[in-house]
C-alpha positions in Angstrom: 79.1 57.4 177.9 80.1 55.6 174.7 78.8 52.0 174.0 81.3 49.2 174.5 82.7 47.8 171.5 80.8 44.5 170.0 82.3 41.4 168.9 80.9 38.3 167.3 82.6 35.1 167.6 81.6 31.7 165.8 82.7 28.4 166.8 82.5 29.4 170.5 81.4 26.2 172.0 84.9 25.1 172.7 88.5 25.3 172.1 90.1 28.7 170.9 86.7 30.3 170.2 85.2 29.8 173.6 88.4 30.9 175.3 88.8 34.0 173.0 85.1 35.1 173.7 86.0 34.9 177.3 88.9 36.9 177.1 87.2 39.5 175.0 84.5 39.7 177.8 87.2 40.1 180.3 88.7 43.0 178.6 85.7 45.2 178.1 84.1 43.9 174.9 80.5 43.0 174.6 80.4 39.6 172.9 77.9 37.7 170.6 78.8 33.9 170.6 77.5 31.5 168.2 77.8 27.7 168.2 75.6 24.6 167.2 75.1 23.3 170.8 72.6 25.3 173.3 74.4 23.8 176.3 77.6 25.1 175.2 76.7 28.6 174.9 74.6 28.6 178.0 77.6 27.6 180.1 79.6 30.3 178.4 77.0 33.3 178.6 77.4 36.0 181.2 74.7 38.5 181.7 75.6 42.0 180.1 78.9 40.7 178.6 78.4 37.4 176.6 75.4 36.9 174.7 74.3 33.3 173.3 73.0 32.9 169.7 72.8 29.3 168.6 73.8 28.9 165.0 74.8 26.1 162.4 77.1 28.2 160.1 76.4 26.0 157.2 72.7 27.3 156.9 73.1 30.6 155.1 69.6 31.8 155.8 70.1 31.1 159.6 73.5 33.2 159.5 72.0 35.9 157.8 69.1 35.9 160.4 71.3 35.6 163.3 73.6 38.7 162.0 70.3 40.7 161.8 69.3 39.6 165.2 72.4 40.6 166.7 72.7 44.0 165.0 69.0 44.7 166.0 69.6 43.6 169.7 73.1 44.6 170.4 74.2 47.3 167.6 76.6 47.3 164.8 79.3 44.5 165.0 83.0 46.1 165.3 84.9 42.6 165.3 83.9 39.3 164.0 86.0 36.2 164.6 84.9 33.4 162.5 86.2 30.3 164.3 83.7 27.6 163.5 85.5 24.5 162.1 85.9 20.8 162.2 88.6 18.3 161.7 88.2 14.7 160.5 91.5 13.0 159.7 91.2 11.4 156.1 93.9 9.2 154.5 94.0 7.4 151.0 93.0 4.2 152.4 89.3 4.5 153.5 89.0 7.8 151.9 85.7 9.2 153.1 84.0 11.6 150.4 81.2 12.7 152.8 83.8 13.3 155.5 85.6 15.5 153.0 82.3 17.5 151.9 81.4 18.1 155.7 84.8 19.8 156.3 84.7 22.0 153.3 81.0 22.8 154.2 81.8 24.0 157.7 85.3 25.3 157.4 84.9 27.0 154.0 81.4 27.6 153.0 80.3 28.5 156.7 83.1 31.2 156.8 81.6 32.5 153.5 78.1 32.4 154.7 79.2 34.6 157.6 81.2 36.9 155.4 78.2 37.4 153.1 76.2 38.4 156.1 78.6 40.6 157.9 80.8 42.4 154.8 78.0 44.7 153.5 77.3 46.7 156.7 81.1 47.0 157.4 81.7 48.1 154.0 78.7 50.6 154.0 79.9 52.2 157.2 83.4 52.0 156.5 84.5 50.4 159.6 84.9 46.9 161.2 87.6 44.1 161.6 87.0 40.6 160.4 89.4 37.7 161.5 89.3 34.3 159.8 90.5 31.2 161.7 92.7 29.1 159.4 95.7 27.0 160.3 99.5 26.2 159.4 98.0 23.2 157.9 96.9 25.2 155.0 100.6 25.7 154.0 101.6 22.3 153.1 99.8 19.0 152.3 100.3 17.1 155.3 99.3 13.1 155.6 95.8 12.8 157.2 94.9 16.6 156.7 93.7 16.2 153.1 90.4 17.9 153.8 91.3 20.1 156.7 94.4 21.6 155.1 92.5 22.2 151.6 90.0 24.0 153.6 92.4 26.2 155.7 94.5 26.8 152.4 91.3 27.9 150.7 90.8 30.3 153.8 94.1 31.7 153.5 93.8 32.5 149.7 90.3 34.0 150.1 91.2 36.2 152.9 94.4 37.5 150.9 92.3 38.2 147.9 89.6 40.1 149.8 92.2 42.3 151.8 93.1 44.8 148.9 89.4 45.4 148.3 88.3 45.5 151.9 91.4 48.0 152.7 89.8 50.3 150.1 86.6 50.5 152.3 88.4 50.8 155.5 87.6 47.3 156.6 90.4 45.3 158.1 90.7 41.5 157.6 93.2 39.2 159.4 94.0 35.5 158.9 94.8 33.5 162.0 97.2 30.6 161.4 97.5 28.6 164.6 99.9 25.6 164.9 99.1 22.8 167.3 97.0 24.2 170.3 95.5 22.0 173.0 91.9 21.7 172.1 89.5 19.0 171.7 90.0 19.2 167.9 93.8 18.3 168.3 93.1 15.8 170.9 91.8 13.6 167.8 95.5 13.5 166.7 97.3 10.2 167.3 100.8 11.4 166.6 103.2 13.9 168.4 102.3 17.5 168.1 105.6 19.6 167.9 105.4 23.1 169.7 102.0 22.2 171.1 100.7 25.3 173.2 97.9 25.8 175.7 94.7 27.5 174.7 95.4 30.5 176.8 98.8 31.0 175.0 96.9 30.9 171.6 94.3 33.4 172.9 97.3 35.8 174.1 98.9 35.6 170.5 95.5 36.5 168.8 94.8 39.3 171.0 97.9 40.8 170.4 97.8 40.3 166.7 94.1 41.7 166.6 95.5 44.9 168.2 98.0 45.2 165.4 97.9 46.3 162.0 99.1 43.0 160.5 97.3 40.8 157.9 98.5 37.5 159.4 98.5 36.2 163.0 100.5 33.2 163.1 101.8 31.2 166.3 103.8 29.7 167.8 106.7 31.3 166.0 108.7 27.8 166.0 105.9 26.2 164.0 105.4 29.4 161.9 109.0 29.1 160.8 109.0 25.2 160.1 106.0 25.3 158.2 107.0 28.4 156.2 110.6 26.8 155.4 108.7 23.4 154.5 106.4 25.2 152.1 109.6 26.7 150.2 111.1 23.5 149.5 110.7 22.0 146.2 108.1 19.1 146.0 110.7 16.5 146.0 112.2 17.4 149.2 109.0 18.4 150.6 107.5 15.0 150.0 110.4 13.0 151.2 109.7 14.9 154.8 106.1 14.3 154.6 106.2 10.6 153.6 107.9 10.0 156.9 104.9 11.3 158.6 102.7 8.4 157.4 101.8 6.1 160.3 
């Protein structure tokens, strides 16, 4: 009997990452899950289905060791979903350099560390699928999201730049751009969130997207259309709209 496919999900302690790991496990995958908090992973673990690996993705050596451990104990990783991320609202008044640096370190360099550990093996065996969790916040500069939006814009550009090269090696890369999803991250927001969807709805969209040969997985469609159109506007018009978002 062929071994079940193996996925690795980072940022699996809560939110979309946790719900996606559970769904993958329910649909026949073996799932290695990583997050910084042991208790979160212990409550997610399912014997023979979901396996916990505590990890801080900003520690490059630890990421490499974790990937090596997963591969040794469970086999080749077929799908990796890089979902580890943080969000800290940052405005011009009270601008916080350290919070900005933390956001880039986790969201961008944490993802880079994982790619550095996972891509060589996938390229070597000419097989695998990488999914990077970004956000529609990376399309336009939104008040309060200077660090978060910058990190997600970086992930979008990075994935798009890697796609043609990875395609030559028969490795897929997808970028996931959610709108507002009801998670502990978005509950920090103190403003109305248009087109807010549940975590289950987000996971439905991601699962459909992972099965299709598309580069971008973006949802919900209403937020996707709104943000894509906003990004197309000249700066004068776009800034007129975003100025109204300042509280």
